[in-house]
C-alpha positions in Angstrom: 110.8 54.0 114.2 109.8 57.3 114.9 112.2 59.3 117.2 109.3 62.0 118.4 106.0 61.0 120.4 102.9 62.7 119.2 101.9 64.9 121.8 98.8 63.7 124.2 95.4 65.4 122.5 96.8 63.5 119.3 97.0 60.4 121.0 93.5 61.1 122.3 92.1 61.2 119.3 93.8 58.3 118.0 92.5 56.1 121.0 89.1 57.8 120.5 88.8 56.4 117.4 90.1 53.5 117.5 88.3 52.9 120.8 85.1 53.0 118.7 86.3 50.3 116.4 87.7 52.7 113.6 91.4 52.1 112.8 93.1 55.3 113.0 96.2 56.3 112.2 98.9 59.3 111.8 99.7 60.3 108.3 101.5 62.2 105.7 104.1 64.9 106.9 103.7 64.9 110.3 104.9 60.9 109.9 107.5 61.7 107.7 108.8 64.3 109.8 109.3 62.5 113.7 111.1 59.8 111.4 113.4 62.5 110.3 113.6 63.5 114.2 111.9 66.8 112.9 109.1 68.2 115.2 105.9 68.6 112.9 104.0 71.7 113.2 100.6 69.9 112.0 99.1 66.7 112.3 96.7 64.2 110.2 94.7 61.6 111.0 93.4 59.2 108.4 90.7 57.0 109.7 88.3 54.1 108.8 85.6 56.5 109.7 83.1 58.2 107.8 82.7 62.1 108.4 79.0 61.8 110.5 80.5 58.9 112.2 84.3 61.4 113.1 81.5 64.3 114.1 79.3 62.1 116.6 82.8 61.1 118.4 83.9 64.6 118.5 81.3 67.1 119.4 81.9 70.8 118.6 84.0 69.5 115.1 83.4 70.6 112.1 83.5 69.1 108.6 86.2 71.3 106.5 87.5 69.4 103.4 84.2 69.6 101.5 84.6 66.2 99.3 87.5 65.2 100.6 85.4 64.7 104.3 88.1 66.2 106.2 86.7 66.9 109.7 88.6 69.6 112.4 88.4 68.2 115.5 89.4 70.6 118.3 90.9 69.1 121.9 90.8 72.1 124.4 93.1 74.7 122.1 94.5 72.1 119.8 93.0 71.4 116.2 93.5 67.9 114.5 92.7 67.2 111.1 90.8 63.7 110.7 89.8 62.4 107.1 88.4 59.1 106.1 90.3 56.6 104.2 89.7 57.7 100.8 90.5 56.8 97.0 90.4 59.7 94.0 89.5 59.2 90.4 88.9 61.6 87.2 90.9 64.5 87.5 88.9 66.9 85.2 92.3 69.7 85.6 95.2 68.1 86.0 94.4 69.4 90.3 91.4 68.3 91.5 89.4 64.7 91.6 86.2 64.6 89.9 85.3 61.3 92.0 86.2 61.1 96.0 85.0 57.7 97.4 85.3 56.6 101.0 87.1 52.9 101.2 87.7 50.7 104.0 91.4 50.1 103.1 94.5 52.2 104.7 96.9 50.9 101.7 94.5 52.1 99.3 94.4 55.8 100.5 98.3 55.4 101.0 98.4 54.5 97.1 96.8 58.0 96.1 99.1 60.0 98.2 102.2 62.2 96.1 105.6 60.9 97.1 106.7 57.5 99.1 108.2 60.0 102.2 105.0 61.0 102.4 103.2 57.7 101.5 103.5 56.3 105.8 101.5 55.9 108.3 101.9 55.5 111.8 99.5 53.8 114.6 99.2 54.9 118.4 101.2 51.7 119.5 104.1 52.8 116.8 103.3 50.3 114.3 104.4 52.0 110.7 102.7 51.2 107.9 104.8 52.0 104.7 103.5 49.5 101.8 105.7 51.8 99.7 109.1 52.4 101.0 109.0 55.8 102.4 111.0 54.9 105.3 113.8 53.4 102.9 113.9 56.8 101.1 114.2 58.9 103.8 117.5 56.8 104.9 118.5 57.4 101.1 117.6 60.8 101.1 115.6 60.3 97.6 112.1 62.0 96.6 110.5 59.2 94.6 106.6 59.1 93.6 104.2 56.5 94.3 103.8 54.1 91.8 103.7 55.5 88.4 105.3 59.1 88.2 103.2 60.2 85.0 99.9 59.4 86.4 100.7 61.0 90.1 102.1 64.6 87.6 98.8 63.7 85.5 96.2 63.8 89.0 98.2 66.8 89.8 100.3 68.7 88.0 101.4 70.6 91.5 103.6 67.8 92.1 106.1 68.8 90.4 106.5 71.8 92.1 106.3 69.9 95.7 108.6 67.4 94.0 111.1 70.1 94.3 110.1 71.7 97.4 110.4 69.0 99.5 113.7 68.0 97.5 115.1 71.6 98.8 113.6 71.3 102.0 115.0 68.2 102.9 118.1 68.5 100.8 117.0 65.4 98.9 117.9 64.1 95.7 114.8 63.7 93.0 114.3 59.4 91.7 115.3 59.7 88.3 112.1 58.2 86.7 110.5 60.8 88.9 112.7 63.6 87.4 112.2 62.2 84.0 108.5 62.5 84.2 109.0 66.2 85.7 110.6 66.9 82.2 108.1 65.3 80.4 104.7 66.7 82.3 105.8 70.5 82.6 103.7 71.4 80.4 100.8 70.5 82.8 102.0 73.5 85.2 100.3 76.0 83.1 97.2 75.1 84.1 97.7 75.7 87.8 96.3 78.4 89.4 98.6 81.5 89.9 98.1 81.5 93.7 99.1 77.8 94.4 102.3 77.9 91.9 103.3 81.1 94.6 102.6 79.2 97.7 105.0 76.2 96.3 107.6 78.7 95.0 108.1 80.6 98.3 108.2 77.3 100.3 111.0 76.9 98.1 112.4 80.3 98.2 112.2 79.8 101.8 114.5 76.6 102.0 118.4 76.0 102.7 118.5 75.2 98.9 116.1 78.6 97.1 118.2 78.0 93.8 115.9 75.4 93.3 113.5 77.7 92.2 115.9 78.3 89.2 115.9 74.6 88.0 112.0 75.0 88.2 112.6 77.4 85.4 115.2 75.4 83.2 112.8 72.1 83.5 109.8 74.2 82.3 107.7 74.6 85.3 107.5 78.2 85.2 107.1 78.6 81.3 103.5 80.1 81.4 104.8 83.0 83.3 108.4 83.7 81.4 109.1 85.1 77.9 112.1 82.8 77.9 114.2 81.0 80.3 117.1 81.9 82.3 120.5 80.9 80.2 121.9 77.7 82.0 124.2 79.3 83.8 124.0 82.8 86.0 126.6 84.2 88.4 123.6 84.9 91.0 122.7 83.0 93.9 119.7 83.4 95.7 121.2 81.3 98.5 123.3 84.5 98.7 119.7 86.4 99.8 118.8 86.9 103.6 116.1 84.1 104.4 113.2 86.3 104.2 110.4 86.1 101.7 110.5 89.7 100.5 114.0 90.0 99.8 114.2 86.6 98.2 111.0 87.2 95.9 112.5 90.3 94.6 115.7 88.8 94.0 114.2 86.0 92.4 112.0 88.6 89.8 114.9 91.3 89.5 117.1 88.1 88.0 114.1 87.1 85.5 113.7 90.8 84.6 117.7 91.3 84.4 118.0 88.1 81.7 114.8 89.2 79.6 113.1 86.1 81.1 109.7 88.8 81.7 108.9 92.0 81.0 109.5 93.5 84.6 110.2 92.1 88.1 106.6 93.9 88.9 104.3 92.2 86.3 106.1 89.1 87.3 105.1 89.1 91.1 101.9 90.3 90.1 100.8 87.7 87.8 101.7 85.0 90.5 99.1 87.0 92.9 101.6 88.5 95.3 100.0 91.5 97.3 100.1 94.6 96.5 102.7 96.2 98.4 105.0 92.9 97.6 104.4 94.1 94.1 105.2 97.8 94.7 108.4 97.2 96.7 109.7 94.6 94.2 108.5 97.3 90.9 110.9 100.4 93.3 113.8 97.6 94.5 114.1 96.6 90.6 114.1 100.0 89.7 116.6 100.6 92.1 118.9 97.5 91.0 118.5 98.7 87.0 120.9 101.8 87.8 124.2 102.2 89.8 123.1 102.1 93.1 123.5 105.4 95.0 126.9 106.2 96.4 126.8 109.1 98.7 125.1 109.3 102.1 123.3 112.4 100.6 122.4 110.6 97.0 121.1 107.2 100.0 118.9 110.0 101.6 117.6 111.1 98.4 116.6 107.6 97.5 114.9 107.1 101.1 113.4 110.0 100.2 111.9 108.9 96.5 111.3 105.4 97.2 111.3 104.4 100.7 113.1 102.6 103.6 112.2 99.0 102.6 112.5 99.1 99.0 115.5 100.9 99.2 117.2 98.4 101.9 115.9 95.5 100.0 117.5 96.7 96.5 121.0 97.1 98.7 120.5 93.7 100.0 120.0 92.0 96.8 122.8 94.2 95.2 125.3 92.8 98.2 123.9 89.1 97.8 124.6 89.3 94.0 128.3 91.1 94.2 126.9 94.5 93.0 127.3 97.7 94.6 130.3 97.4 96.7 130.0 98.9 100.2 127.1 101.4 99.5 124.5 98.8 101.1 126.9 99.9 104.1 126.5 103.8 103.4 122.6 103.2 103.2 123.4 101.3 106.8 125.0 104.2 108.2 122.4 107.0 106.7 119.5 104.8 108.7 121.5 104.5 111.9 122.4 108.2 111.8 118.7 109.3 112.4 119.4 112.1 109.4 116.6 113.7 108.0 115.5 112.3 104.3 112.2 112.7 104.6 109.3 115.4 105.2 108.1 113.7 108.4 111.6 114.5 109.7 111.7 117.9 108.4 111.8 120.2 111.8 109.0 122.4 110.4 105.9 121.6 108.8 103.1 123.2 106.4 101.6 124.8 109.6 105.3 126.2 110.5 105.4 127.8 106.7 101.3 129.2 106.3 102.1 131.0 109.7 104.7 132.7 108.0 102.2 133.8 105.3 103.0 131.0 102.7 99.8 129.4 100.8 98.7 126.6 98.4 101.4 125.4 96.0 104.6 127.7 98.0 103.5 125.9 100.9 105.1 122.5 99.1 107.5 123.9 97.4 109.4 125.5 100.5 108.8 122.0 102.3 110.5 120.2 99.3 113.6 123.4 99.1 114.1 122.3 103.1 113.9 118.7 102.6 116.5 119.1 100.3 118.5 121.9 102.2 119.0 119.6 105.2 119.7 116.3 103.3 122.6 118.1 102.3 123.4 120.0 105.6 121.8 117.4 108.2 123.1 119.1 111.2 120.8 122.1 110.8 117.6 120.7 110.5 116.6 122.8 113.5 113.7 124.2 113.4 114.6 128.3 113.8 117.2 128.1 111.3 114.4 126.4 108.7 111.9 129.2 109.2 114.3 131.9 109.1 115.6 130.3 105.7 112.2 130.0 104.4 111.5 133.9 105.5 114.5 134.7 103.9 113.3 133.1 100.7 110.0 134.9 100.9 111.9 138.2 100.8 
């Protein structure tokens, strides 16, 4: 049975519903996590009550789930999502149901869910409803579809990526029939919105097994974003990268660029609708990785001047993780630790100082760049008086 108890505010919602004669259960991921001994981040409740009945019971609650009928209930500073038992049908785009019907049967509600480990419900008194063997699959460490896997994936193609993500997150294997259905139904992923694919991939990349994203490619789940698939064997491993989204996205995208799977890392990140900053940094970092990384401190300073700190750090971390660049990342870290000047902002003189010497227009910018280049080579000379003297002497 569950090794973690729900907090008081969650029990309050369950008991309130049950007290009015509406069966209510914790459901889905929170039950799975409780059985695994992991405290859930979110608490979801399913109930026989209809949305309007839930709203009557909890003043201030709001309908937030559209046709699914989900109601967000606020208890003090906490929120709980409460959804009526329902069945779905007629998935028009392998993602969204055309029909949503509220029912009075918990088993019917659980039967529409994706995987057995997510198709369990727990009552307030600790009784587990597990009609599809989810608890046994948790013990075996298996991700298995509820019912026919082909049907589950035809209903919602995103479930194929979710199967891999749960496998990576939990360290579980994927049931043989479920995996066969993923291979068969992989082309359906082409209909998925890029934003949803991005969310699943990022969650996958941040698991203890980020190389599962490479498996998603080999299964054909990302074919609509690629020119070709990755070779079966590559030496690089995403698991060697720091567990940060930006580095793992950049490492993943650059591998695809390196092996000719995409036109560029930046194009791939943009196709998946990553934010502009991430696309820019990915493009910059990939350009650095496609050339020999800087070796000397002066070279790194010029790189930092040209590409910025974040892109340079990301490129160095990816290079180190993939066995490229040797100790060059160490050299970069030494530069950043030293506090040496590599940008106009750090230069001991400003444009106003140069204008006071009589420089105007384009000459001001050119002199600032000249002085910065000088200071990069001679960091100890980043002193205002010396630089002004050098600037004044250059004008004579």
